[in-house]
DRENKE-464385 format. One line per field, with one value per residue (C-alpha): x, y, z; residue number from 1. Coordinates in Angstrom, 3 decimals. Example, Ala and Ser with C-alpha at 12.3 -4.5 7.8 and 13.67 -1.06 7.14 Angstrom:
xx: (12.300 / 13.670)
yy: (-4.500 / -1.060)
zz: (7.800 / 7.140)
kolse: (1 / 2)
END
This chain:
xx: (0.073 / 2.834 / 3.555 / 0.044 / -0.012 / 3.302 / 1.860 / -1.448 / 0.858 / 2.730 / -0.467 / -1.752 / 1.207 / 1.554 / -2.014 / -1.823 / 1.453 / -0.296 / -3.246 / -0.880 / 0.846 / 4.111 / 6.589 / 6.434 / 9.638 / 11.070 / 8.472 / 11.133 / 9.206 / 10.891 / 10.553 / 8.818 / 10.702 / 10.096 / 7.847 / 5.102 / 2.437 / 2.502 / 3.850 / 5.254 / 6.425 / 7.310 / 10.058 / 9.176 / 8.563 / 12.166 / 12.803 / 10.112 / 10.901 / 12.972 / 10.687 / 7.612 / 9.125 / 7.659 / 8.903 / 8.767 / 6.281 / 3.674 / 4.370 / 3.500 / 0.584 / -1.092 / 0.143 / -1.568 / -5.127 / -5.030 / -5.238 / -8.716 / -7.734 / -11.425 / -10.154 / -7.140 / -7.310 / -5.439 / -4.851 / -6.368 / -5.105 / -2.574 / -1.278 / 1.479 / 4.149 / 6.786 / 7.935 / 6.899 / 3.623 / 2.699 / 0.739 / -1.250 / -3.097 / -6.315 / -8.326 / -8.250 / -4.583 / -4.039 / -6.773 / -5.377 / -1.891 / -3.093 / -4.846 / -2.266 / 0.776 / -1.184 / -0.441 / 2.664 / 4.152 / 3.682 / 6.149 / 7.010 / 6.470 / 5.248 / 7.052 / 9.420 / 10.082 / 13.982 / 16.491 / 19.244 / 22.348 / 24.267 / 27.821 / 29.254 / 31.965 / 33.884 / 36.789 / 40.033 / 39.736 / 43.036 / 41.940 / 39.562 / 37.775 / 39.212 / 37.220 / 38.260 / 36.436 / 33.428 / 31.586 / 31.228 / 28.945 / 27.035 / 26.702 / 25.996 / 23.511 / 21.516 / 21.442 / 20.160 / 17.574 / 16.239 / 16.278 / 14.369 / 11.678 / 11.586 / 10.128 / 13.276 / 14.213 / 17.449 / 19.899 / 23.295 / 26.507 / 30.257 / 32.881 / 35.479 / 38.934 / 40.590 / 42.751 / 45.394 / 48.951 / 47.639 / 45.969 / 48.425 / 50.726 / 48.269 / 48.105 / 51.673 / 52.037 / 49.201 / 50.855 / 54.663 / 54.188 / 53.207 / 51.027 / 53.484 / 55.886 / 52.737 / 51.510 / 47.990 / 45.152 / 43.411 / 40.245 / 38.873 / 37.324 / 38.792 / 39.769 / 41.672 / 43.547 / 44.473 / 45.609 / 48.541 / 49.846 / 49.393 / 51.422 / 53.994 / 54.427 / 54.489 / 57.259 / 59.168 / 59.304 / 60.575 / 63.106 / 64.410 / 67.402 / 67.279 / 67.783 / 64.625 / 62.718 / 63.258 / 61.694 / 59.010 / 57.932 / 58.286 / 55.671 / 53.680 / 53.945 / 53.001 / 49.610 / 48.962 / 49.833 / 47.487 / 44.822 / 44.910 / 45.156 / 42.034 / 44.161 / 41.543 / 44.385 / 45.585 / 41.748 / 41.430 / 44.517 / 43.255 / 39.599 / 40.847 / 42.181 / 39.699 / 36.565 / 37.633 / 38.472 / 35.392 / 33.215 / 35.065 / 34.360 / 30.565 / 30.309 / 31.419 / 29.458 / 26.414 / 26.815 / 25.851 / 23.866 / 24.964 / 23.945 / 24.572 / 22.088 / 25.346 / 29.258 / 30.995 / 34.704 / 36.850 / 38.375 / 34.728 / 35.970 / 39.370 / 37.491 / 34.726 / 36.890 / 35.518 / 38.623 / 40.481 / 37.644 / 37.786 / 41.823 / 41.086 / 38.682 / 40.909 / 43.794 / 41.362 / 40.970 / 42.551 / 43.496 / 45.346 / 49.297 / 52.009 / 54.470 / 57.646 / 55.439 / 52.640 / 49.273 / 47.250 / 44.701 / 45.428 / 42.684 / 43.896 / 41.343 / 39.007 / 40.523 / 42.251 / 45.869 / 47.108 / 46.512 / 44.710 / 47.201 / 45.079 / 47.915 / 51.104 / 54.411 / 54.091 / 50.926 / 48.169 / 45.629 / 45.065 / 42.105 / 40.777 / 40.744 / 38.789 / 36.396 / 35.390 / 34.490 / 32.626 / 30.525 / 29.742 / 28.260 / 26.141 / 24.742 / 23.540 / 21.884 / 20.171 / 19.209 / 21.553 / 24.707 / 25.426 / 29.151 / 30.180 / 33.740 / 36.492 / 37.725 / 40.699 / 39.204 / 38.130 / 40.933 / 40.141 / 36.422 / 37.204 / 39.012 / 36.645 / 33.777 / 35.939 / 37.038 / 33.517 / 32.522 / 34.956 / 33.996 / 30.335 / 28.997 / 26.770 / 28.473 / 25.836 / 23.963 / 26.615 / 26.373 / 29.514 / 29.073 / 32.285 / 32.973 / 35.598 / 37.350 / 36.073 / 38.702 / 38.886 / 40.062 / 43.327 / 42.708 / 39.044 / 39.475 / 41.423 / 42.917 / 45.881 / 48.900 / 49.943 / 46.581 / 45.270 / 41.235 / 39.194 / 35.250 / 34.752 / 36.561 / 34.314 / 31.200 / 32.357 / 33.161 / 29.844 / 28.093 / 29.825 / 29.250 / 25.756 / 25.390 / 26.792 / 24.720 / 21.478 / 22.862 / 23.297 / 19.792 / 18.642 / 19.972 / 18.386 / 15.208 / 13.610 / 14.425 / 16.934 / 14.538 / 12.002 / 14.540 / 15.915 / 19.846 / 18.388 / 16.662 / 19.577 / 21.709 / 19.310 / 18.978 / 22.821 / 23.197 / 20.410 / 21.531 / 25.229 / 25.513 / 22.374 / 24.437 / 27.417 / 25.621 / 23.319 / 26.546 / 28.324 / 25.133 / 23.849 / 26.882 / 27.280 / 29.490 / 32.190 / 32.587 / 35.237 / 34.213 / 35.540 / 33.672 / 33.040 / 31.461 / 30.071 / 28.003 / 26.841 / 25.389 / 23.952 / 20.467 / 19.301 / 20.869 / 20.448 / 21.504 / 20.352 / 19.635 / 17.546 / 15.489 / 15.339 / 13.632 / 10.855 / 9.866 / 9.990 / 8.284 / 5.283 / 5.371 / 5.201 / 1.871 / 0.639 / 1.327 / -1.948 / -3.835 / -5.952 / -6.262 / -10.002 / -10.887 / -13.292 / -10.873 / -11.794 / -8.202 / -10.005 / -9.896 / -6.093 / -6.143 / -3.324 / -0.252 / 1.842 / -0.494 / -0.549 / 3.514 / 3.795 / 1.272 / 3.118 / 6.352 / 4.843 / 3.457 / 7.047 / 8.505 / 7.483 / 9.094 / 12.412 / 12.320 / 11.912 / 14.697 / 17.161 / 16.799 / 16.823 / 20.191 / 21.573 / 21.667 / 20.508 / 21.703 / 18.786 / 16.628 / 18.696 / 17.968 / 14.345 / 14.448 / 16.071 / 13.017 / 10.396 / 11.897 / 12.149 / 8.529 / 7.148 / 9.082 / 7.365 / 3.796 / 4.498 / 5.233 / 2.394 / -0.450 / -1.613 / -2.546 / -3.819 / -4.771 / -6.305 / -9.399 / -12.207 / -12.489 / -12.714 / -9.257 / -7.666 / -8.685 / -7.313 / -3.796 / -3.738 / -3.632 / -1.434 / 0.993 / 0.877 / 1.345 / 4.575 / 5.768 / 5.477 / 7.222 / 10.024 / 10.375 / 10.529 / 12.863 / 15.373 / 15.145 / 16.118 / 19.375 / 19.726 / 18.806 / 16.593 / 13.555 / 13.373 / 10.045 / 11.638 / 14.691)
yy: (0.149 / 2.428 / 2.418 / 3.415 / 5.906 / 7.616 / 7.789 / 9.516 / 11.893 / 12.552 / 13.201 / 15.427 / 17.472 / 18.104 / 19.367 / 21.636 / 23.052 / 23.497 / 25.129 / 27.516 / 28.352 / 26.874 / 24.592 / 20.886 / 18.646 / 17.502 / 16.921 / 16.437 / 13.523 / 11.715 / 10.262 / 12.582 / 12.847 / 10.460 / 12.683 / 13.408 / 11.086 / 11.004 / 8.346 / 10.902 / 14.306 / 16.950 / 19.586 / 21.014 / 24.252 / 25.166 / 24.644 / 27.083 / 29.864 / 32.109 / 31.845 / 32.183 / 35.044 / 33.393 / 32.004 / 27.985 / 27.802 / 30.074 / 27.914 / 24.878 / 26.138 / 27.209 / 23.563 / 21.987 / 24.057 / 23.360 / 19.484 / 17.754 / 14.412 / 13.426 / 13.296 / 10.836 / 7.161 / 6.373 / 9.701 / 10.590 / 13.781 / 16.366 / 19.199 / 21.582 / 21.964 / 24.593 / 24.157 / 20.808 / 19.248 / 15.985 / 13.154 / 10.708 / 7.595 / 6.704 / 3.617 / 1.780 / 1.981 / 0.008 / -2.663 / -3.341 / -3.547 / -6.128 / -7.927 / -8.062 / -8.993 / -12.129 / -13.404 / -15.433 / -13.628 / -10.055 / -7.654 / -9.453 / -6.432 / -6.648 / -7.920 / -5.179 / -6.965 / -5.911 / -8.818 / -8.501 / -10.654 / -10.615 / -11.610 / -12.164 / -14.312 / -15.546 / -15.945 / -18.026 / -21.458 / -22.026 / -23.174 / -22.520 / -19.446 / -16.884 / -15.306 / -11.763 / -12.355 / -13.725 / -10.454 / -10.974 / -14.297 / -13.003 / -9.359 / -10.739 / -13.319 / -11.088 / -8.360 / -11.443 / -11.915 / -8.734 / -7.821 / -11.069 / -10.003 / -6.735 / -8.200 / -8.390 / -11.088 / -12.346 / -14.958 / -15.245 / -16.164 / -17.060 / -16.136 / -18.847 / -17.677 / -20.691 / -18.745 / -16.991 / -17.549 / -18.651 / -21.387 / -22.641 / -22.901 / -24.801 / -27.102 / -27.518 / -28.236 / -30.860 / -32.707 / -32.269 / -33.277 / -36.467 / -36.142 / -38.272 / -35.002 / -32.925 / -32.135 / -33.447 / -31.389 / -28.910 / -30.288 / -33.561 / -31.787 / -31.574 / -28.050 / -28.144 / -31.542 / -29.919 / -26.512 / -28.434 / -28.659 / -25.078 / -23.914 / -26.757 / -25.583 / -21.630 / -22.389 / -24.323 / -21.652 / -19.337 / -22.025 / -24.396 / -23.922 / -21.411 / -23.992 / -26.226 / -22.944 / -22.278 / -25.441 / -25.153 / -21.802 / -23.069 / -25.567 / -22.779 / -20.693 / -23.593 / -24.190 / -20.206 / -20.388 / -23.384 / -22.062 / -18.736 / -20.725 / -22.647 / -25.868 / -28.918 / -30.893 / -27.473 / -26.732 / -30.501 / -30.331 / -27.090 / -28.245 / -31.152 / -29.124 / -26.113 / -28.281 / -30.343 / -27.181 / -25.418 / -28.542 / -28.084 / -24.304 / -24.767 / -27.118 / -24.134 / -21.422 / -24.020 / -23.830 / -20.048 / -20.818 / -19.151 / -20.563 / -20.033 / -20.330 / -20.468 / -20.776 / -18.900 / -19.655 / -17.318 / -20.014 / -19.805 / -16.161 / -17.514 / -20.641 / -19.060 / -16.138 / -13.201 / -12.137 / -12.359 / -10.079 / -7.641 / -7.709 / -6.221 / -3.756 / -2.434 / -2.115 / -0.132 / 2.589 / 5.858 / 5.311 / 2.176 / 1.922 / -0.237 / -0.135 / -2.624 / -5.212 / -5.020 / -3.350 / -1.076 / 1.675 / 5.163 / 6.161 / 9.511 / 11.289 / 9.254 / 10.692 / 7.415 / 7.449 / 3.953 / 2.550 / -0.869 / -3.286 / -5.757 / -7.647 / -9.006 / -9.065 / -12.721 / -12.061 / -13.463 / -11.656 / -10.545 / -10.919 / -7.255 / -8.438 / -11.280 / -9.487 / -7.174 / -9.935 / -11.420 / -7.971 / -7.848 / -11.290 / -10.244 / -7.311 / -9.369 / -11.486 / -9.142 / -5.515 / -4.861 / -6.457 / -6.088 / -6.962 / -7.154 / -6.550 / -5.966 / -2.323 / -3.551 / -3.598 / -0.294 / 0.627 / -2.442 / -1.517 / 1.793 / 0.784 / -1.733 / 0.874 / 3.130 / 0.552 / -0.692 / 3.107 / 3.279 / 0.143 / 1.767 / -0.527 / 1.243 / 0.819 / 2.572 / -0.431 / -2.140 / -1.785 / -2.122 / -2.939 / -2.513 / -3.703 / -3.437 / -6.326 / -8.767 / -8.688 / -10.788 / -9.213 / -10.791 / -13.622 / -13.800 / -17.207 / -19.992 / -21.695 / -24.151 / -22.506 / -21.512 / -21.964 / -18.622 / -18.162 / -19.813 / -18.890 / -22.613 / -22.021 / -19.174 / -21.110 / -23.970 / -21.560 / -19.665 / -22.953 / -23.892 / -21.021 / -20.861 / -24.358 / -23.129 / -20.052 / -22.402 / -24.877 / -22.497 / -21.188 / -24.409 / -24.726 / -21.759 / -21.727 / -25.350 / -28.774 / -30.619 / -33.475 / -30.503 / -29.749 / -32.638 / -33.202 / -32.827 / -29.276 / -28.351 / -29.130 / -27.425 / -24.253 / -23.672 / -23.780 / -21.490 / -18.813 / -19.448 / -18.780 / -16.313 / -14.486 / -14.355 / -13.350 / -10.839 / -8.870 / -8.680 / -7.793 / -5.274 / -2.681 / -0.511 / -2.310 / 0.203 / 0.245 / -2.040 / -4.549 / -6.271 / -9.271 / -9.931 / -12.948 / -10.979 / -8.613 / -11.150 / -14.027 / -11.252 / -12.675 / -9.237 / -6.488 / -5.762 / -9.023 / -12.083 / -13.903 / -10.917 / -10.724 / -14.354 / -14.801 / -12.264 / -14.793 / -17.682 / -16.107 / -15.266 / -19.198 / -19.972 / -17.798 / -19.405 / -22.931 / -24.843 / -21.700 / -20.789 / -17.311 / -16.228 / -15.262 / -13.010 / -10.816 / -7.025 / -5.022 / -1.760 / -2.688 / -2.616 / 1.090 / 0.686 / 2.809 / -0.482 / -1.653 / 0.972 / 1.367 / -2.265 / -1.951 / 1.190 / -0.743 / -3.812 / -1.308 / 0.069 / -3.401 / -3.092 / 0.298 / -0.841 / -4.037 / -1.032 / 0.928 / -1.775 / -3.140 / 0.313 / 1.244 / -2.491 / -2.124 / -4.972 / -3.454 / -1.318 / -4.583 / -5.367 / -2.225 / -2.478 / -5.830 / -4.428 / -1.791 / -3.996 / -6.497 / -3.630 / -2.641 / -6.393 / -6.869 / -3.565 / -5.030 / -8.460 / -6.904 / -4.419 / -6.406 / -9.909 / -11.984 / -15.269 / -13.730 / -10.753 / -9.401 / -9.946 / -12.584 / -9.816 / -8.177 / -11.607 / -12.624 / -9.314 / -9.503 / -13.130 / -11.463 / -8.843 / -11.708 / -13.628 / -10.717 / -9.918 / -13.580 / -13.196 / -9.976 / -10.962 / -14.392 / -12.488 / -9.709 / -12.582 / -14.884 / -11.533 / -11.545 / -15.511 / -16.138 / -18.735 / -17.743 / -20.672 / -21.850 / -22.255 / -21.199)
zz: (0.138 / 0.672 / -3.117 / -3.876 / -0.905 / -2.214 / -6.135 / -4.550 / -2.417 / -5.695 / -7.557 / -5.214 / -4.613 / -8.415 / -8.368 / -5.469 / -7.313 / -10.459 / -8.991 / -7.250 / -10.445 / -8.773 / -10.978 / -10.388 / -10.308 / -7.384 / -4.866 / -1.693 / -0.839 / 2.710 / 5.776 / 8.481 / 11.601 / 14.567 / 16.475 / 13.473 / 12.982 / 9.240 / 6.727 / 3.972 / 4.375 / 1.488 / 1.876 / -1.463 / -0.013 / 0.445 / -3.302 / -4.013 / -1.565 / -3.727 / -6.765 / -4.915 / -2.962 / 0.258 / 3.363 / 3.088 / 5.913 / 4.221 / 0.911 / 2.684 / 4.247 / 0.787 / -0.519 / 2.318 / 2.086 / -1.883 / -1.457 / -0.914 / 0.764 / -0.670 / -4.365 / -3.547 / -2.555 / 0.881 / 1.994 / 5.325 / 6.194 / 5.070 / 7.358 / 7.432 / 10.269 / 9.807 / 6.218 / 6.005 / 4.124 / 6.035 / 4.792 / 7.014 / 5.355 / 5.911 / 7.186 / 4.007 / 3.996 / 7.038 / 6.356 / 2.701 / 4.247 / 6.704 / 3.908 / 1.356 / 3.704 / 4.571 / 1.224 / 1.135 / -1.684 / 0.033 / -1.351 / -4.848 / -7.607 / -10.913 / -13.645 / -15.226 / -18.645 / -17.981 / -17.964 / -16.088 / -15.903 / -12.376 / -12.625 / -9.272 / -7.382 / -9.906 / -8.175 / -9.952 / -9.708 / -8.273 / -4.302 / -1.960 / -1.516 / 1.058 / 3.851 / 2.656 / -0.658 / 1.214 / 0.537 / -3.250 / -3.249 / -0.250 / -1.630 / -5.314 / -4.163 / -2.397 / -5.242 / -7.664 / -5.154 / -4.640 / -8.314 / -9.229 / -6.168 / -7.860 / -11.124 / -13.068 / -15.268 / -13.395 / -14.443 / -12.437 / -13.670 / -12.772 / -15.020 / -14.878 / -15.410 / -17.055 / -19.516 / -17.537 / -16.538 / -12.996 / -14.510 / -16.916 / -13.852 / -11.948 / -15.336 / -15.535 / -11.872 / -11.310 / -14.648 / -12.931 / -9.169 / -7.656 / -4.594 / -2.432 / -2.498 / -1.428 / 2.365 / 3.493 / 2.242 / 4.968 / 4.288 / 2.194 / -0.838 / -4.063 / -4.349 / -0.957 / -2.475 / -5.569 / -4.635 / -2.890 / -6.608 / -7.520 / -4.389 / -5.104 / -8.448 / -7.581 / -4.754 / -7.639 / -10.150 / -7.202 / -6.034 / -8.702 / -10.791 / -13.516 / -15.984 / -14.381 / -14.258 / -17.879 / -18.927 / -16.666 / -18.360 / -21.630 / -20.796 / -19.037 / -22.096 / -24.394 / -22.695 / -22.766 / -26.535 / -27.029 / -25.385 / -27.607 / -30.776 / -29.984 / -29.522 / -27.970 / -26.345 / -24.166 / -23.700 / -22.298 / -20.212 / -18.704 / -17.859 / -16.423 / -13.436 / -13.567 / -13.358 / -10.632 / -8.565 / -9.545 / -8.346 / -4.827 / -4.752 / -5.497 / -2.847 / -0.343 / -2.270 / -1.609 / 2.004 / 2.105 / -0.212 / -3.601 / -6.743 / -10.488 / -13.609 / -16.056 / -15.607 / -18.025 / -19.179 / -20.669 / -22.860 / -24.691 / -26.395 / -27.368 / -28.957 / -30.370 / -32.397 / -30.620 / -28.864 / -32.019 / -33.411 / -30.267 / -30.815 / -34.711 / -33.556 / -30.836 / -33.330 / -35.665 / -32.815 / -32.882 / -29.324 / -30.191 / -29.832 / -30.291 / -27.702 / -27.156 / -29.385 / -27.122 / -28.294 / -25.686 / -25.721 / -24.942 / -22.335 / -21.203 / -22.716 / -20.726 / -17.667 / -17.286 / -16.819 / -17.383 / -20.734 / -21.320 / -22.614 / -24.961 / -26.755 / -25.253 / -26.911 / -27.486 / -28.953 / -26.328 / -24.961 / -21.685 / -19.000 / -19.894 / -23.690 / -23.079 / -20.756 / -23.413 / -25.626 / -22.283 / -21.921 / -25.443 / -25.197 / -22.192 / -23.656 / -26.462 / -23.901 / -21.467 / -21.141 / -18.241 / -16.689 / -13.028 / -12.153 / -8.291 / -8.134 / -5.140 / -4.996 / -6.398 / -9.620 / -10.037 / -12.293 / -14.795 / -14.599 / -15.798 / -18.201 / -19.829 / -19.865 / -21.442 / -24.025 / -24.701 / -25.380 / -28.021 / -29.618 / -29.867 / -27.102 / -24.284 / -21.120 / -19.523 / -19.534 / -16.895 / -13.285 / -11.697 / -7.532 / -5.712 / -1.925 / 0.418 / 2.090 / 5.095 / 7.731 / 11.167 / 14.316 / 15.172 / 17.414 / 16.124 / 14.507 / 15.142 / 11.770 / 10.733 / 10.255 / 6.574 / 5.415 / 5.971 / 6.874 / 4.001 / 3.926 / 5.030 / 8.194 / 8.644 / 8.070 / 10.584 / 13.165 / 12.646 / 13.259 / 15.997 / 17.961 / 17.277 / 18.335 / 21.667 / 21.837 / 21.448 / 24.262 / 26.522 / 25.895 / 26.534 / 29.817 / 30.718 / 29.347 / 28.088 / 29.360 / 27.010 / 25.916 / 24.330 / 21.664 / 19.366 / 18.123 / 14.690 / 15.704 / 17.214 / 14.078 / 12.157 / 14.040 / 14.506 / 10.785 / 10.199 / 12.782 / 12.265 / 8.486 / 9.009 / 11.025 / 8.490 / 5.671 / 7.713 / 8.916 / 5.825 / 3.679 / 6.091 / 5.705 / 2.681 / 0.394 / 0.034 / 3.579 / 5.080 / 7.620 / 10.489 / 11.509 / 15.137 / 16.477 / 19.442 / 17.266 / 14.316 / 17.040 / 19.533 / 20.110 / 21.902 / 19.309 / 15.630 / 14.041 / 12.206 / 15.135 / 16.425 / 13.184 / 12.911 / 16.534 / 15.414 / 12.674 / 15.158 / 17.780 / 14.871 / 14.072 / 17.345 / 17.999 / 14.883 / 15.629 / 15.350 / 15.281 / 11.995 / 11.051 / 10.659 / 6.992 / 8.394 / 10.619 / 10.846 / 10.909 / 11.559 / 15.250 / 15.283 / 16.345 / 19.298 / 18.605 / 18.520 / 16.195 / 13.686 / 13.643 / 12.912 / 10.176 / 8.811 / 8.871 / 7.047 / 4.193 / 3.512 / 2.469 / -1.570 / -1.488 / 0.126 / -2.203 / -5.217 / -3.999 / -2.990 / -6.407 / -8.317 / -6.069 / -6.284 / -2.344 / -0.271 / 2.727 / 2.239 / 3.066 / 6.235 / 7.649 / 7.346 / 8.767 / 12.236 / 12.020 / 11.536 / 14.145 / 16.877 / 15.858 / 16.240 / 19.637 / 20.937 / 19.960 / 21.031 / 24.695 / 24.328 / 22.749 / 23.621 / 20.766 / 22.002 / 24.835 / 23.745 / 25.380 / 22.875 / 20.159 / 17.176 / 18.419 / 18.800 / 15.371 / 13.924 / 15.764 / 14.340 / 10.747 / 11.636 / 13.133 / 9.946 / 7.720 / 10.116 / 9.619 / 5.566 / 5.445 / 7.776 / 5.904 / 2.732 / 3.697 / 5.266 / 1.977 / -0.324 / 2.097 / 1.572 / 5.006 / 6.275 / 8.708 / 11.347 / 12.548 / 16.072 / 17.652)
kolse: (1 / 2 / 3 / 4 / 5 / 6 / 7 / 8 / 9 / 10 / 11 / 12 / 13 / 14 / 15 / 16 / 17 / 18 / 19 / 20 / 21 / 22 / 23 / 24 / 25 / 26 / 27 / 28 / 29 / 30 / 31 / 32 / 33 / 34 / 35 / 36 / 37 / 38 / 39 / 40 / 41 / 42 / 43 / 44 / 45 / 46 / 47 / 48 / 49 / 50 / 51 / 52 / 53 / 54 / 55 / 56 / 57 / 58 / 59 / 60 / 61 / 62 / 63 / 64 / 65 / 66 / 67 / 68 / 69 / 70 / 71 / 72 / 73 / 74 / 75 / 76 / 77 / 78 / 79 / 80 / 81 / 82 / 83 / 84 / 85 / 86 / 87 / 88 / 89 / 90 / 91 / 92 / 93 / 94 / 95 / 96 / 97 / 98 / 99 / 100 / 101 / 102 / 103 / 104 / 105 / 106 / 107 / 108 / 109 / 110 / 111 / 112 / 113 / 114 / 115 / 116 / 117 / 118 / 119 / 120 / 121 / 122 / 123 / 124 / 125 / 126 / 127 / 128 / 129 / 130 / 131 / 132 / 133 / 134 / 135 / 136 / 137 / 138 / 139 / 140 / 141 / 142 / 143 / 144 / 145 / 146 / 147 / 148 / 149 / 150 / 151 / 152 / 153 / 154 / 155 / 156 / 157 / 158 / 159 / 160 / 161 / 162 / 163 / 164 / 165 / 166 / 167 / 168 / 169 / 170 / 171 / 172 / 173 / 174 / 175 / 176 / 177 / 178 / 179 / 180 / 181 / 182 / 183 / 184 / 185 / 186 / 187 / 188 / 189 / 190 / 191 / 192 / 193 / 194 / 195 / 196 / 197 / 198 / 199 / 200 / 201 / 202 / 203 / 204 / 205 / 206 / 207 / 208 / 209 / 210 / 211 / 212 / 213 / 214 / 215 / 216 / 217 / 218 / 219 / 220 / 221 / 222 / 223 / 224 / 225 / 226 / 227 / 228 / 229 / 230 / 231 / 232 / 233 / 234 / 235 / 236 / 237 / 238 / 239 / 240 / 241 / 242 / 243 / 244 / 245 / 246 / 247 / 248 / 249 / 250 / 251 / 252 / 253 / 254 / 255 / 256 / 257 / 258 / 259 / 260 / 261 / 262 / 263 / 264 / 265 / 266 / 267 / 268 / 269 / 270 / 271 / 272 / 273 / 274 / 275 / 276 / 277 / 278 / 279 / 280 / 281 / 282 / 283 / 284 / 285 / 286 / 287 / 288 / 289 / 290 / 291 / 292 / 293 / 294 / 295 / 296 / 297 / 298 / 299 / 300 / 301 / 302 / 303 / 304 / 305 / 306 / 307 / 308 / 309 / 310 / 311 / 312 / 313 / 314 / 315 / 316 / 317 / 318 / 319 / 320 / 321 / 322 / 323 / 324 / 325 / 326 / 327 / 328 / 329 / 330 / 331 / 332 / 333 / 334 / 335 / 336 / 337 / 338 / 339 / 340 / 341 / 342 / 343 / 344 / 345 / 346 / 347 / 348 / 349 / 350 / 351 / 352 / 353 / 354 / 355 / 356 / 357 / 358 / 359 / 360 / 361 / 362 / 363 / 364 / 365 / 366 / 367 / 368 / 369 / 370 / 371 / 372 / 373 / 374 / 375 / 376 / 377 / 378 / 379 / 380 / 381 / 382 / 383 / 384 / 385 / 386 / 387 / 388 / 389 / 390 / 391 / 392 / 393 / 394 / 395 / 396 / 397 / 398 / 399 / 400 / 401 / 402 / 403 / 404 / 405 / 406 / 407 / 408 / 409 / 410 / 411 / 412 / 413 / 414 / 415 / 416 / 417 / 418 / 419 / 420 / 421 / 422 / 423 / 424 / 425 / 426 / 427 / 428 / 429 / 430 / 431 / 432 / 433 / 434 / 435 / 436 / 437 / 438 / 439 / 440 / 441 / 442 / 443 / 444 / 445 / 446 / 447 / 448 / 449 / 450 / 451 / 452 / 453 / 454 / 455 / 456 / 457 / 458 / 459 / 460 / 461 / 462 / 463 / 464 / 465 / 466 / 467 / 468 / 469 / 470 / 471 / 472 / 473 / 474 / 475 / 476 / 477 / 478 / 479 / 480 / 481 / 482 / 483 / 484 / 485 / 486 / 487 / 488 / 489 / 490 / 491 / 492 / 493 / 494 / 495 / 496 / 497 / 498 / 499 / 500 / 501 / 502 / 503 / 504 / 505 / 506 / 507 / 508 / 509 / 510 / 511 / 512 / 513 / 514 / 515 / 516 / 517 / 518 / 519 / 520 / 521 / 522 / 523 / 524 / 525 / 526 / 527 / 528 / 529 / 530 / 531 / 532 / 533 / 534 / 535 / 536 / 537 / 538 / 539 / 540 / 541 / 542 / 543 / 544 / 545 / 546 / 547 / 548 / 549 / 550 / 551 / 552 / 553 / 554 / 555 / 556 / 557 / 558 / 559 / 560 / 561 / 562 / 563 / 564 / 565 / 566 / 567 / 568 / 569 / 570 / 571 / 572 / 573 / 574 / 575 / 576 / 577 / 578 / 579 / 580 / 581)
END
């Protein structure tokens, strides 16, 4: 209802401004101050003061007086307070919000007829996913979920780097060294087993005798040249390594969960000739330069100081070259392309956009979402010496800590035999992984994160468990109880009831904004707001013990509406909504 209410307010303001012969344009819609009993406020009077030659409070009063609320759906009253025009909804707004939110699909927006490819994670298939990169799959998956819920036609892609030097080194090492020469793997999964070859190969290239290194480099170069020329044998050799590592990485990502509609390999754009075609087109550009047998694109006119090298002196292409072919392929398939990138890729992203424009491709159809790293406080996790902190380690510890919290709460709140071991496992997984996802996705992407367990797993503060517990509370109230079809939500007149309905009504607008801005953290902020508001309602408004049957039925409907809203909001963040905790 909020979107319909906002539309009515916009129409009312534009009508009033036209009647007063004042210019329309930016209507200055915003949230009212906390102490104002309204749902929307307009600061348009500030913008008009100079042109109208009157102080903002006077203009605000004129606008309010010019609006007949009877002409507009959902507007109950309009009033001015100082320079602001405040709008309060009518009874239909509250009643229809409860009715709409009792539908499990509440918040889903109509189809937009816009297709979007969301590319995220795309970690090099050279070993386990490191915790510092954990933000990419969590953020990317949430963006895809939000866009889908907002009505976009979404595909998720993982771009597989199977054509660079790292992969050639990995392939050579895998074929060269014996497992007997390698240390034990850190974990019993394929990418942990194979990464030992990659580490061994890199160490060999640094420590071996020059003649041996020269021979190894010749074989590595042969693999790269083979990939560049489309050699089937070179491709099959690389694929034997990449696909195994990728399968293990998928298992790790599946724990979050983060899934993909398509894994797109770099070598695809070598084998189909599109990279070679890109190189020919780049060479024809006036910005193209040949420097020391390497081709590069001078982008200084685009305010990019560093040129983009697109062909090495040995004739092989680079990652940016292949990525140009990749992006043109994406834009042929979809209306828009969203790419989630670490902040260390900003230069590369700028070069890509500029090069696409010079090639005649509209780079404005590409949205690049940058994120900063996830750090752990010193001593914040135990990990095996020398392996770093992998995403698997973080998830294992999250589940273990959540289990400890659940078991401690069992000791103080209910008997051990009331919750089976399988329930404890489920809750520990839902809460632990939910805590990791929420703590990461709730921050603005460009802000660095230091992950702290005591904050992420705090059941009493604004965290995933705090929000999940609201859903569990709703399920507890509704367990075995049927919400009557003939409830009358007009009896929900207490301030705590009205505040909760207002929060529920905002959800579709939050989805709309989060999708438009590619900012899922707005949904996380919303979940904290609705959780706080529900907890106030829960304390002050008995449901099953309401003082009359009519109010009991209406409050049951409001609890069901809250349950669906919280469940859908958590799902947009990729977080499970437990039925019990």
